[in-house]
C-alpha positions as CSV (number, residue, x, y, z in Angstrom):
1,X,-134.1,34.3,10.2
2,X,-135.0,30.7,9.3
3,X,-136.7,28.4,11.8
4,X,-135.7,24.8,11.5
5,X,-136.5,21.6,13.4
6,X,-134.2,19.2,15.1
7,X,-134.4,16.3,17.5
8,X,-134.0,17.8,21.0
9,X,-131.3,15.2,21.8
10,X,-128.9,16.8,19.3
11,X,-128.9,20.0,21.3
12,X,-126.5,20.3,24.3
13,X,-128.3,21.9,27.1
14,X,-128.2,22.2,30.9
15,X,-131.2,20.7,32.7
16,X,-133.0,23.4,34.6
17,X,-135.8,23.4,37.1
18,X,-139.1,24.9,35.9
19,X,-142.6,25.7,37.2
20,X,-145.6,23.4,36.9
21,X,-147.5,26.0,35.0
22,X,-144.7,26.1,32.4
23,X,-144.8,22.3,32.1
24,X,-148.6,22.4,31.7
25,X,-148.3,25.0,29.0
26,X,-145.7,23.2,27.0
27,X,-147.7,19.9,27.4
28,X,-150.9,21.7,26.2
29,X,-149.7,23.8,23.3
30,X,-146.0,22.9,22.6
31,X,-143.3,25.4,22.2
32,X,-144.4,28.8,21.2
33,X,-140.9,30.2,20.5
34,X,-138.0,28.4,18.9
35,X,-134.9,27.4,20.9
36,X,-131.9,29.6,20.2
37,X,-128.8,27.7,19.5
38,X,-125.2,28.2,18.5
39,X,-123.2,25.8,16.3
40,X,-119.6,25.0,17.3
41,X,-117.7,22.3,15.6
42,X,-120.8,20.8,14.1
43,X,-122.5,20.6,17.5
44,X,-125.7,22.5,18.6
45,X,-125.4,24.3,22.0
46,X,-128.5,25.9,23.6
47,X,-128.2,29.6,24.3
48,X,-131.9,30.2,25.2
49,X,-134.4,27.5,26.1
50,X,-132.8,25.3,28.7
51,X,-136.1,25.1,30.7
52,X,-138.1,24.3,27.6
53,X,-135.8,21.5,26.6
54,X,-135.9,20.2,30.1
55,X,-139.7,20.1,29.9
56,X,-139.6,18.3,26.5
57,X,-137.2,15.7,28.0
58,X,-139.5,15.2,31.0
59,X,-142.6,15.0,28.8
60,X,-141.1,12.3,26.7
61,X,-140.2,10.3,29.8
62,X,-143.4,10.8,31.7
63,X,-146.3,11.2,29.2
64,X,-147.5,8.8,26.6
65,X,-148.0,10.1,23.1
66,X,-145.1,12.5,23.0
67,X,-142.7,10.3,21.1
68,X,-143.5,12.1,17.9
69,X,-142.7,15.5,19.5
70,X,-139.0,15.0,19.8
71,X,-138.3,17.5,17.0
72,X,-138.2,21.1,18.3
73,X,-138.1,24.4,16.5
74,X,-134.7,26.2,16.7
75,X,-132.9,29.2,15.2
76,X,-129.2,29.6,14.9
77,X,-127.8,32.6,16.8
78,X,-125.3,34.5,14.6
79,X,-122.6,35.8,16.9
80,X,-120.9,37.6,14.0
81,X,-118.3,34.9,13.3
82,X,-120.2,33.7,10.1
83,X,-122.2,35.2,7.4
84,X,-126.0,35.2,7.9
85,X,-127.0,35.5,4.2
86,X,-125.6,35.2,0.8
87,X,-124.2,38.0,-1.4
88,X,-126.8,39.9,-3.3
89,X,-125.0,39.3,-6.6
90,X,-125.6,35.6,-6.4
91,X,-129.4,35.9,-6.1
92,X,-131.7,35.1,-8.9
93,X,-132.8,38.3,-10.7
94,X,-135.6,36.9,-12.9
């Protein structure tokens, strides 16, 4: 599993309501867990993390100093339709 970073605006997600304590936690420490996404036709779709992405959007709109925090950690969910790692024969054996 490789954790990458991407601008949250590139992820399609559904805005969800969240608690004030969750908002305060993300504001204070950021995202503790990566957003889980699926890629379809070159587009990123949120599978898990709609509330966290909603908070990031609201933080950027309401709080000063969050402009640099637009990139969020994400992992790609492998639904079995693609290979998750390369063949062992192509690895470096030195």
